[in-house]
TORRORO-327920 format. One record per residue (C-alpha): x, z, y; residue in one letter. Coordinates in steps of 0.001 Angstrom, whole numbers, plus 500000, padded with zeros to 6 digits. Last residue first. Layout:
N
XZYA ...
//
This chain:
644
092481651713410840X 089031650098410801X 088121647867413744X 084754647212415362X 084132644584418031X 082802644469421573X 082857641652424125X 083513642436427791X 082970639762430478X 084869640046433775X 084466637920436934X 082447640338439099X 085010643139438794X 087997641023439868X 090851641946437473X 093382644508438694X 095143644771435269X 094353648502434977X 090909648093436524X 089710645433434063X 091618647013431176X 089309650025431599X 091115653367431737X 091330655090428369X 088591657531427378X 087290655582424379X 090839654837423173X 091854658507423415X 088791659532421374X 089571656885418728X 093181658090418585X 091990661667418005X 089618660453415291X 092445658552413602X 094662661647413957X 092013663783412216X 091693661168409432X 095443661222408721X 097182657995409671X 098126654740407952X 096608654488404497X 092944653457404490X 090640656501404375X 088687655269407373X 088075656163411019X 086070653383412675X 087443652326416015X 085342650539418609X 087343647742420201X 086590646317423620X 087671642669423794X 088099641299427310X 087071637917428698X 088092636988432237X 086157634242433997X 087780631901436516X 086106629527438986X 085754632100441787X 089260633379441028X 090858629993441664X 093594629407439134X 096296626927440134X 095975623376438802X 097267622601435287X 098949625181433102X 102614624597433981X 102899626796437096X 101270630184437729X 101063631481441309X 097291632106441205X 097698633521437690X 100331635995438910X 098080637394441641X 095130637660439264X 097261639629436705X 098765642264439016X 100809644799437024X 102928647327438935X 106500647556437765X 108569650444436377X 108238649411432704X 109349645874433511X 106809643062433361X 106488639853431331X 103398637646431585X 102764635577428446X 100487632552428793X 099132630419425894X 097222627345427003X 094237625414425605X 092830622400427514X 092818620052424494X 096600620535424153X 098413623615422840X 100411624037426078X 102741627054426011X 103586629216429015X 106113631952429776X 105669633862433033X 107789636496434772X 111277635059434342X 111451633510437826X 110058636727439332X 112881638824437850X 111756641513435398X 112138645170436381X 112589648515434596X 113908646987431349X 112530647516427824X 109881644824428416X 106150645253428918X 104174642230427695X 100899641086429238X 099262638507426972X 096911635779428234X 095178633152426117X 094095630588428694X 091176628231428084X 090585625306430449X 087421623216430214X 085523626348429168X 084226626683425612X 080584627026424537X 078599628408421588X 077592631592423450X 077467633930420429X 080068632542418014X 082223630951420708X 082378634197422682X 083038636238419552X 085911633971418469X 087439634046421965X 087081637852422200X 088806638257418830X 091903636509420206X 093134633512418156X 096615633761416664X 099899634878418159X 100911636430421496X 099121639644420537X 097633642061423076X 094966639556424117X 093199638876427404X 091095635722427219X 091151633788430487X 088361631211430797X 088761628525433450X 085985626411434946X 083548623715433911X 081749623860430501X 082858622384427176X 080357622187424280X 081970623059420944X 082511620525418141X 085764618728419006X 087675621686420431X 086410624085417753X 087748622692414475X 091130621346415567X 091612624120418136X 090979626872415572X 093466625479413059X 096176625203415741X 095535628757416946X 096040630382413549X 093119632741412720X 093587636522412954X 092094638852410358X 095398640511409486X 096410640472413181X 093485642753414024X 094592645274411394X 098200645142412664X 097077645605416287X 095010648649415283X 097874650111413239X 100306649690416166X 097871651291418607X 097270654180416217X 101008654833415879X 101703654785419646X 098582656815420456X 099220659383417734X 102896659655418753X 102052660418422388X 099162662791421615X 101099664753418980X 104178664980421247X 101999666212424135X 100484668938421936X 103907669956420575X 105425669994424076X 102559672109425426X 103099674564422548X 106883674568423058X 106409675045426812X 104193678088426058X 106097679645423126X 108885680659425503X 106492683300426787X 107977686626425688X 107850685885421919X 109775682581422378X 112442683997424714X 114961684609421897X 114883680836421360X 116537680615424784X 119839681941423443X 119753679311420682X 119122676535423217X 121994677741425390X 124477677934422519X 123240674640421026X 123659672853424370X 127155674278425033X 128479673467421554X 126718670091421572X 128327669142424891X 131820670168423751X 131463668443420356X 130128665297422053X 133142665237424374X 135628665777421513X 133825663123419375X 133741660304421956X 137421659638422722X 138906660132419254X 135877658322417766X 136541655095419728X 133894654164422274X 131737651124421515X 129824651483424814X 126425650605423383X 126449651668419729X 129067654458419580X 128894656171422962X 125245655311423661X 124154656627420252X 126031659890420924X 124375660036424360X 120988660044422645X 122067663192420772X 123365664719424033X 120080663879425775X 118200665618422949X 120209668818423554X 119487668617427283X 115769668193426523X 115781671292424312X 117732673228426947X 115121672389429580X 112158673097427286X 113605676501426361X 114515677352429943X 111434678989431369X 109062681194429397X 111016684368430218X 111375683036433770X 107580683277434011X 107736687047433515X 110367687310436262X 108342684965438479X 105471687449438358X 101781687568437296X 102271685882433872X 098583685066433328X 097504684317436920X 100614682260437679X 100413680399434354X 096690679711434753X 097363678318438248X 100045675993436860X 097834674904433918X 094842674025436102X 097004672210438682X 098910670253436013X 095660669021434428X 094351668120437890X 097390666002438782X 097721664366435350X 094057663252435378X 094305662031438978X 097421659829438626X 098955659274442085X 101661656758442907X 104368656340445518X 107022654251443768X 105686650929445043X 106486651870448645X 104843649666451315X 101093650043450850X 101434653729450006X 099245656049447932X 099026653758444912X 096337655014442548X 096828655003438778X 093796655445436498X 095066655943432964X 095861653433430189X 096644655173426915X 100014656932426515X 103007655946424365X 102883652165424910X 105976651551427060X 103839650859430142X 101823654037429652X 105003656090429080X 106565654672432266X 103451655575434280X 103419659060432748X 107093659576433612X 106415658548437228X 103354660794437627X 105191663773436083X 108150663072438362X 105839663111441378X 104732666586440281X 108342667686439731X 109494666341443113X 106570668068444821X 107542671333443114X 111088671074444519X 109656670346447992X 107355673388447694X 110350675421446481X 112367674391449551X 109489675267451908X 109221678698450255X 112991679190450618X 112745678415454361X 109819680837454810X 111583683593452830X 114786682993454829X 112812683234458106X 111441686595456854X 114901687902455907X 116656687161459199X 115841690464460960X 116386692468457775X 119826690959457195X 120059688158454661X 121824688418451298X 118955690736450276X 116840687602449778X 119015686189446995X 119764689618445475X 116155690389444491X 116148693210441923X 119964693137442065X 119849695023445371X 118355698159443804X 120903698398440973X 123651697508443479X 122758700530445620X 123239702898442646X 126470701151441613X 127850701474445171X 127985698318447243X 130738695710447689X 130353694474444097X 126656693664444572X 127266691717447792X 130211689863446230X 128044688695443297X 125259687422445562X 127814685755447834X 129515684087444863X 126138682736443728X 125578681401447252X 129039679855447463X 128507678149444081X 125189676670445211X 126569675356448523X 129710673929446834X 127556672070444247X 125084670731446836X 127565669304449350X 130659667419448189X 130082667036444446X 126287666762444428X 125822664677447601X 128569662263446543X 127297661886442973X 123722661290444117X 124833658754446751X 127001656943444145X 124491656499441314X 121708654878443288X 118966656473445377X 115641655648443789X 116836654370440413X 119133657392439981X 116183659758440100X 116223660539436365X 119970661089436219X 120173663700438976X 116819665061437817X 118507665833434490X 120304668810436018X 117033670396437157X 117663673668435388X 121381674423435809X 121208677977437206X 118336678813434838X 120914678444432052X 122333681836433087X 119052683453432003X 119167682530428297X 122950682858428489X 122432686588429122X 121235686997425503X 124606685737424219X 126500688051426605X 124287691000425600X 125062690239421907X 128832689749422250X 129584692739424522X 133326693201425103X 134522689901423642X 131678687899425190X 132301689360428662X 136070688832428212X 135447685172427288X 133356684664430455X 136171686291432448X 138741684128430627X 137029681059432099X 138677681822435485X 137005679867438302X 134577682699439036X 137418685256439175X 139310683069441649X 136277682994443969X 135786686763443553X 139139687325445277X 137347686985448635X 135331690250448325X 134083691182451823X 134486687578453013X 132220686535450128X 129269688179451875X 129324685837454887X 130339682865452724X 127219683289450560X 124930683566453570X 126501680406455007X 126001678524451708X 122357679654451501X 121771678449455070X 123561675097454689X 121576674417451487X 118243675251453173X 118987673287456356X 119877670211454280X 116736670808452176X 114596670795455334X 116378667714456756X 115892665728453512X 112259666725452924X 111153665957456494X 110638662225455853X 108333663134452964X 105763664731455274X 103962661485456177X 104877659722452918X 103345662510450845X 100394660680449338X 096725661232450108X 095846661879446454X 098646664444446226X 097239666638449031X 095119668718446629X 098056669510444346X 100074671094447159X 097045672979448512X 096449674533445074X 100127675522444830X 100206677114448298X 096958679029447681X 098183680256444272X 101410681559445848X 099465683264448658X 096950684880446305X 099786686133444027X 102072687517446775X 099476689204449013X 099373692517447091X 103174692784447376X 103154692561451187X 103300696368451480X 106885696243450162X 107943694778453552X 110616692136454100X 111947692430450528X 108350692186449277X 108021688874451128X 110683687435448788X 107929687293446177X 106812684112447947X 110054682416446894X 109828683508443239X 106154682435443084X 106927678975444469X 109703678297441968X 108155679958438878X 104811678174439206X 106171674789440320X 108661674759437381X 106333676073434648X 103919673121434503X 106630670452434723X 108469672154431840X 105601671767429430X 105261668103430455X 109022667552430114X 108970668826426531X 106761665845425608X 109214663432427259X 112105664926425278X 109942664626422143X 109278660945422898X 112994660242423303X 113854662015420048X 111034660282418145X 112160656893419496X 115738657546418372X 114626658525414874X 112473655428414454X 115064653078415968X 118337653732414241X 117534652016410938X 116278649080412997X 119820647911413673X 119148644542415330X 117126646236418017X 120071648481418912X 120473647348422532X 116752647181423294X 116021650544421693X 119000652129423430X 117914650858426862X 114270651813426258X 115339655332425219X 117560655644428298X 114641654590430514X 112416657093428697X 114970659907429051X 115704659316432726X 117618656633434640X 116941653273436299X 119636650920437632X 119184648145435058X 118843650835432372X 121538653285433432X 124103654761431059X 126769655459433713X 124653658395434920X 125218659956431486X 128978660294432014X 130135661666435388X 126974663119436953X 125178664154433759X 127785665429431301X 130752666202433556X 129173667510436765X 125879668925435472X 126541670271431984X 130308670932431968X 130940671842435634X 127643673620436209X 128004675552432961X 131607676393433898X 130534677897437222X 127507679778435882X 129463681235432939X 132268682355435277X 129705683961437598X 128156685767434605X 131503687080433336X 132775688286436723X 129421689971437438X 129250691531433964X 132763692965433889X 132651694068437550X 129383695992437387X 125752694964437940X 124553696665434701X 122780694081432586X 119038693945431918X 117295692053429132X 113797691318430486X 115205690384433890X 117313692508436243X 120837691199435602X 120465687608434364X 117043687309435979X 118418688075439431X 121212685509439162X 118727682761438185X 115849683714440564X 116421682470444113X 119711680811443083X 117628678216441131X 116150676672444303X 118815673965444481X 118519673042440788X 114862672171441344X 115091670639444824X 118248668642444091X 116808665162443604X 114345664951446479X 115710666129449817X 119377666009448788X 118805662457447500X 117412661376450867X 120467662878452582X 122737660926450185X 120730657727450771X 121175658045454540X 124894658860454227X 125550655988451796X 123837653548454141X 120598651908453111X 119094649785450346X 118584650934446758X 119986648380444312X 117697645532443325X 115451645719440289X 112568643844441860X 111410646751443890X 113351649660445237X 111708652993445895X 112746655003448926X 111924658507447697X 108982660416449142X 106994660054445979X 109588661680443790X 110633659974440618X 111613662900438423X 112380661624435035X 112760662626431580X 113240666059430832X 113391668421433258X 112444671338435019X 
//
């Protein structure tokens, strides 16, 4: 999977921006259960697809040595060096992922606006690719594990699709209840899974121990390329499946911390994965060519003896369910961040736990993913066909991360060119090679994540652009607050209580206030103009939450600042607010919201079709009343029309 973030529901989420709490061992086990599900289940299909996929390779010494060398050095360069060693240092107040990195860069380079537009587009495109990827990952993972039943008994083949679809449907249906109850088992299950695949690898490696040295030798990858340049290039499109999920290590950093993820990767997960790939290679090399051709059709499950194969299928299926859960939770987390940062309209967000802020459920995302995942399984029929569509979104996101990393090197960390350029050249060489190899998959299904990415990118950029145009148009007609107070405070009738006018701009008079005065001809004794501002940091300290300004005559400006990972609770903050007179009592407070109706026009700004798309998104957005947790019986909505 991957692009931006995988914040799994079962993870111990930290509030207030503090470091994750718990011992290193406990956090490392938690990370193994959540962070490594995607990359951990890659051995089920990555080695198989390289040899028995759409572009087959003979399972002989040249190819096995070359492929294992490519897998090892890809893991070292992409996962260990790029993500674990370098990118994980670029955290945004502890949080990781493409959107968090984008917010960090945008905040740090705000004085150099020439950077911003291009950087934002890159970050948004990485997020868009993530949605395409998050549909394929559950489908290919679960289907590949269930297909292991055919290695137990070929007669089970007719049950594979119905069983995989049943598991996926059940997984999406339990999301609304939260996964806290089963989440505590994720770590132990994944521990058992990694220990099992490592043991199976060691068992077969004993029959061909020199294979370890061959994997470590980069000359074997070079020899593969020298002997067969085109097949070696094509094989990279499947080899990259071994590192899908690399960005999850960075994206989940906020839940577990940098050190536990590094420790669990370097000392446990990486060795387990490499041992399993070595075992698959050793098994093929220790059989005759004719036997190897049969074994390579599902080498992961053939590592186990017949009596242990069914338990391995069950364990692998559990691991792929956990990996899929992490991807689904990641989609919820990325969507929440995108809403807060202004790229997606407000959506209904349900919190499935009273104690863990990170456990959220977004119905529209859940059901959209379910429909697309089931369609993918039904359309592609096998994990091998799905693997042809898998990888292009991952490599695209990795390439974008390298470009964002270049900005981090030069603008944030101020690295000297001699230090930064060799690393960037290495990462770009690897990323471009893998991305180019995956472009060959476009006709076989690679078009799907690109299509989903293009649709998501259009929606995200249309919302962000339309929102900016709408705010600009409203600001054009805005009246200065001082002028309004002078004319209105003396002439309007004042009534008891507090009126809170929600406004997206911290300047001028809100439209709702003008409409209320125009139609009702009264003002409350205390009038608050409230703006909720989302900052480019994951958390804002409680003491920095509220900024107030007293205009006199009972008028106050209030700005509530939240981080992009925080839950917004306007009534709770108002009750704690200082500097605006007595505390707000909800029974004496009325909230006034402006509901804009957009009129598409030929004014410069956006194409007419994008204006209509933005208008549709605005109409279907979650009500501000529910999003800001306003009391339902204290809200007044006033409509207005805006041309963009």
